[in-house]
N, C-alpha and C positions, 0 to 999 in steps of 0.2 A: 498222668494227664488227668485234670479233675473230671468229673462228671459234667454233663451238658443239657441243653434241652433237645427234647427228641421229636423229630417231626417224620420220622422214617421207620414205620414199624412198630412192633410190640417195645414196651419199655422194660429196662433191666435195672434193676437197684444198684448194681455196680457200676453201671456205665451214665446212666441217666437221672436225673431229678425227677422225681415222681412222688405222688401220694400213694399210701398203703391203698392196693386195688379193693381188697375185701370190705376196707372202710366204707366205699363208695355203694355198696350192695350187700348190708349185713343179712339180709332176709334169705341169702342163700344157705347158709349153713343151717339152719332150722329146718329147711326143705329137705336138704340131704338127709339129715338125721330121721325126717320122717319117711324115708324113703318114696320121695315124690318125684315126678317126672314135670319138668317146668320148663317154661319160656322165657329168655334174656332177649330183649331187642332193644337197639339203640342205633341211633345214626352212625353214619362212617366215620372213622378215626375218632371215635370218643371213649376208646379204652376197654372194648370188649375182649380183644384178644389179650391185651396185658392181664385182664381180670383173670380169664379162663387159666392161663399158663401160670400165674401166681397160685390161683385156687388148685390146681392139679398137683403143683409141687408141695403146696401146703398140706393138702389132704395125704399123699403119698408120704411126707415126713412125718405127719401126726400118727401113723401106726395103726389107724382104726381100719383105713380104706384102701383099696388099690385104685387109682384114679387115671383114666386115659383122656388126654387131650387130642381130638381128631379133627382136622380141617378138612372141609369138603371143597375148598376154592379149586381145586384142580379138576373138579367135574363140572365146571361153569360151563362148558360147551359141550356136554355129553348129555344125551336125551334118552338113549335106549337102555332099558332096563339091562339087557344081557351085556352090555359094556359097563354101565354105571355101577350095579352092585359088587362084581368082581373089584372095582376100583375102591369102592368104600371098604370092602373086607380087607383088601391090601392095606390101607390107612390103619385100620385097626389095628392088623398084625406088625405093621413098623411100629407103632406106638407102644404096642405091649413088649416088644424086643427090647425096649429102652427103661422099663419101669421096673425097678427091682421087685421081686416076688413072682416074676413071670419067667420061664426058661429064655435064656439070651436067643437061641435060634428056633422060637417058637414059629410053628406053622398051623395056619388054620385050614382044617380040610373043608373042602365045599363038594357038594352032590352034583353040580352042573344044573341045578334048578334055582335061578336067579329069584323066583318068586318067594324061595322059603329059605335061600342060602345065609342072607343077613340076619334073620332070627337065629338060624343053627349056628351061625359063628359068635354070635353074644352068647349064648347058651352056652357053648363051647369055652369062651373065656372065663365064665363065670366057674365052670368046673375047675379050671385051671389054676383059677386066683385062691390064695388061702385066706382072703379077706373078702367083705364086701366090695363089689365093683361098681366105680361111678363111672359113667362116660359123659364127657362133654363135648358136645358137637359144635364144631365152630361153623360161620358161612353155610348155613344150612339151606338158607333162600337162595344159594348158589343152584340147587336142585331144581328141574324143572319136568313138566309133563308127567309120563308115566313113572319115570325113575323117583321123582317127587313121592307120587301116590304110593308107589311099591316100598318106598324106605318108611315113610309113616305108617304105612300099614302093616308092615312086618314090625315093627317096633310096638305098635299097639296089640298085635296079636300075642308077640311075647310078654307084654306087661298083663294083659289080662289073665294069661295061663301061669304066671310066675309061680302059683303055689304048686304045680304040677312038674315044672321043670324049672332048672336054674335061669335066672334072667337079672339084667343089672339092677344093683339096689337103688341106684337113683339115676336120673338122665337130666342133661340141659340140651335145649335146643337154641341155638345163638345165631341171631343174624341181625339184619336192619330191620326186618319187619316182623309185626307180631304174627301169631298163627293164623288169626282173620283173615290175613293178607295173603297166605300161602296159596288160596285158591287162583290167584292171578297167576300163579307158575303152573296151570294145569290147563290144558285147553278146554274151552268152554263147552265142547261137543263130548265130553268126557264127564266121569264123575267128579265131584268138586268136593271141596272142604266146606259144604254148607252144612245144613242141619243133619246130614247122613256123614258126617266127618269120621274119617278113618283115625283121628288123633283126638279124641274127645276126652283123652285122660290126663290133660294138663290139669296140675294143682294149682298153678298160679301164673301170671304173666309179669315179669319184671322188667323194669327199664334201669338205665344208666342215667343219673341227672347230670347237667353239667358242675363245673366247680363253681361254688360259692365264693364271694369276696375273700372270706377267711382263708379258703383253700388256698385260692391263687397267691395270698399273701404268704401262706406257709410254703407253697413250692417254691416262689421267689426268695424267700428266706433261706432256703437251703443254697441257693447260688451266694448270696450273699455271707454266709457262714464259711462256706468252703474257699471263697475266691477275695472277700473282702468288698466286692464291687456293690455300691448302693443303687438303690432305684430312689431317685427324688420324691419328694411329697407329692401326691397326686397321681404317679404313675399307676400304682397296682388300680387305684379307683378309674383310671381312663381305662388300662386294659380290660376290665372287668365290664365297663360301660360299653366299650366296642365290641367285644368279642360275645357278650352274654355269658362268659365261662366256658364256650365249648372247648374242650381240651386240647384239640390240634391247634386253633387259633391261640391259645394262651401260649403254649410252648412255641409256637411259630413266631410270633412279634417279639418274645424275649430273645429268641436264637438270632434272628433277624437284626436287632439293636445291637446284641452284644458281638456277634462274629462279623455282621457287614458293615454297620455303621461306625462302630466303633472299633473293629478290626482286632478285636479281643484286648483291646486297652482297659486293663481292670482298674486302673487307677481313675477313671473317669465314670462318673454316675450316668446311669440311664435317666432321661428326663422325659417329660410329657412330649416334647416336640419330637423327641426322638421314636416314641411309639407311633404318632402319626405318620412319620415318615417310613417306619417300618411297615405299617398298614398298607399305605399307598405303594410300597413296594411289592408286596405279597398279590395285592389286587392285580398289579399289571404286569407281574410275572406269570400269573396263572399257574401256580403250583398245582400239582395233580389233585389235591384236595379241592382247591378252587374249581378246576377243571370238571371233576366227578360230578359237583353240585351244577354246574351250567349244563351237562348233560342232561341231568332231569328236567330242566326247563322245557325242552323239546318235548317230553312226553305230553300226549292230550290229556290224560288225567290230572298232570299236574299243573299245565294251562289252565284247567277248568277251575283249579281253586286258586293260582297265584293271580290270575287276572282279576278275579273281585277284591283281592286283598290289595291290590296295587290300587284300585278305583276306590276302596273304603266301602265297597256295596255288599252288605251283608245278606240281600236277598240272591247272590249268585249261586248258592249252594246251600246243601242242608248240613248241618255240624254232625249228624249221625252219619253221614253216608261214608262209604268206604275209601273214596278218594280225599276226602279230608283226613280222615284217620291215617292213610298212606303217606300224605305230606307231613303230618305230624311225626310219623314214625321216621321219616327219612332225615329229620332235623330240619325242615326248610322253614317251617312256620312253629309258632308257639301260643298259647294262650296266657294273657296278659291282663290282669285286671278285667276280666270278662270280655276282653277284646283281642283279635286275631292279629299277629303282626308277623313280619320276616324274624326268623330265630335270632338274630342279633344285626346290629347295624351294619356290620362288614358284608354278610350275606345280602342284606339289602341294598348296598351299594354296589356288589357285583351283579346281582340281578339285573337292578335297572341299567348298568353299564353295558351288558351283556345284550340285553334285549334290544337296545338302541346303539348297537355298536356301529352298523353300516352309517348310521345316519351321524353319529361321531365323527367318523373318518371323512364324511364329505364337510362337516363343518371346519375341521382341523384344517382342510385344503383351501378353505377360503379365508379371507380376512375381514377380520371385524373389529378394528382397532378403536373403536367409540367407546367401548363400555368404561375403560379405566379413566379415571380422573385424578387431579391431585389428592383430593381427599378422598379417594377410596373408590366407590364402584357407582356408576351412574346407574341406577336400578332401572330408572324411568326411561332412559335412551336404551338400555339393553333390552327391556320387555316391549317397546316399541319396534325395536328391530325384529324381534321376534313376531311380533304381529304381522308386520311384512312377510316375513319369510312364509308364514303360516297362510297367509291369504293367497301367496304365489305357489306353493308347493303343496298345500296338504293332502289333497287327495292322492297324488302321486305318493307320497311318502307314506301314507296310510296303507295303502296298497299293498306295501312291501312287507307289512308285519304280520306275523302269525297271532300275536296279540292285538286285534284289530280294535277293540274296545278301549284298550289302555293305550293303544296308539298315540294320541294325543299327549298323554302324560311324558312318553317313552320319548316321543320328539322334543319336548320342552327340556326333558332332563339332557337330551345330546347337545341342546344349544346352550344349556348353563354348564355345561361340562368344560368349556373354555375358560370357565371362572376357576376351576380346579386346577386347570392346566396353566393357569396364570399365577398361581400361588394362594389360591382361597380353598376354602372348604365349603362343602354343601352336607349339612345333617338332615336326613329325611326320616319323617316320622309316619308310619302308616298306621292306620287305626279302622280296622273293619267295623262297618256300621255308623262310621262319620260322615261317609259321602265324599271325602277329600282326601288329600295327600297333603302333609305339611312340609315344607322345606325352610331351612335356616342356613341363609347363605352367609359365610364369614369372609371378609376380604380385608387385609390389612388394618385387623383391629376392629372392624364395624361389622354389626351384623343387620341382614334385610330379611325379615320374615316374608314368605311367599306361601299361599295357599293354590291348591289346583284343584278344579271341580268340574264336573260336567253338568251342563244345562239340561235340567228335566222340566222347567217351568217358570212362572213368576216368581214361585216361593223359593227358587235358587238363589236368587240375589239377596233375598231377606236373610236365608240362612247362612250365606257366606259373610254378610254383615256381622252378625253374632259370632259365628265363629272366627271369624278374623280378629275382631276386637278382645274376645278371650284368648286369644293366641297370643296377639300383642301384650296383654296384661301378664301373661305366663312367661314370656320372655323379655320382657321389662323394656321394650322398644316404643318408639312414638309413631313409627310409620310403617304400614305393611303392604302389600300387594296378593290380590287374588284375581287369578288366572282363570275364565270361565270359557269351556269350549261348548259351543252350540253345534251339536252334529244333527239337529233336525232338520229335514228338508223342507223346501218352502221358503226359504229365505235366502237372500243372495249373500254373498260373501261381504258386502259393504255393510249390509245391516248386522251381521255378527261382530263385525269389528268396531270396536268404541272404547273409549278411555273417559271414565268418571271418578272424580275422588270427592269425597265427602269428609266430614269431622265428626267424630263419636268421643264426646267426653275429652276433648284436646288430641285426640289421636287422628292422624290422617290414614284414610282408607283409601286405595286405589283399586278400582275396578277395571280391568283388562279384559275385554271380550276377544273372542276368537272364534 
């Protein structure tokens, strides 16, 4: 059987199409040679475990070092030091038994003092190793509270005393979060990892970047070489555009198109339309990767960042605060051309659909047949219908949302979701600092640009006019719509509901008040 695109666990070169893991993070090898202890953090399913396992194999085969890959994932629910430290030592023991150079029946002695046993276990392994020992800890951020504190403290203690006792030559702590965020794993009423950090020995903090366009091209080329199946012109560019190069998504889209849509028929090429169908299937099926992403949206610290991103409000948070860095580390957002946006268009779609899910279900149970006409989409009638819905239901629906500031945007998204269900698409553009959300509705070959804004005062309309005119220039369309939500008190619903149309340099601009 030929290799395939993997979406389940670490990649293996004999079974899966994959890029050379070490090529994605070449800074690691010099750090190991320099006897450094370092952090590697990256979002979920971005290739961390694949990299660590490949690195451990390469180091062991290279002959200069002995390397242990140790996962701490099984300790996710453990908080007590007395239970957790023996579990960590047992993982070290198991991994050392399968690495050539250690006795196959190696047993690590312990003193029954968990506050020291991990440090002594690592020292014991160094004595038993005939070469410098490297330890690669995966899923470190599964540890919590006192267990996390003890784990880091014992490693630090061994590190600073390794001139007097044997201790690992180099070490990697790997997880989704950077070291600065480990303090969230420790109770606030106990010692934290702030200025008095028990792990201030890190030489460098590294991350794994997403695939570049050329890396996606190279990954997909492996499939074409082995099976003969082609990817039509524009497919790889569309995959890169929609996934942002996120490794799991890149593999998932190809896997869905080849295995599910084409049913392994290698005689047919993968097309751009198949890519879009694959993406919609992945979103609707809510695979584990997508589900994990959605769980994060419920966290207050994530909501605090994602709500301003949806609104385009750069005053919603500080770029230096921990919650912002946390969302970056989780791979939910990225910085692009000095703006903050969702990490990729698929995540943006998933976030908005999820946050407005209950409203979508209500819309699906209602009949709105008037939006589709012979020549495409009647956007004017569609948005007039939304105005009526908003006037009658706004307060009731807003109260149902945790993201209350962004609720108007989310409710409009749910209303427009019927366009997607009817065979169209909606491309969403977020841009922190712009004060708006840009939408491009595509239906039966035609495009309808829509902007969404909150009303902050008289200048809002003037800003909207300039922004919408620029947006129309950029997408090359002669007509656009801007929906302006007025949440200020003191106005009646009737005052907030209006429809104006003006022309600017031959372009029609529709102002839709809500």
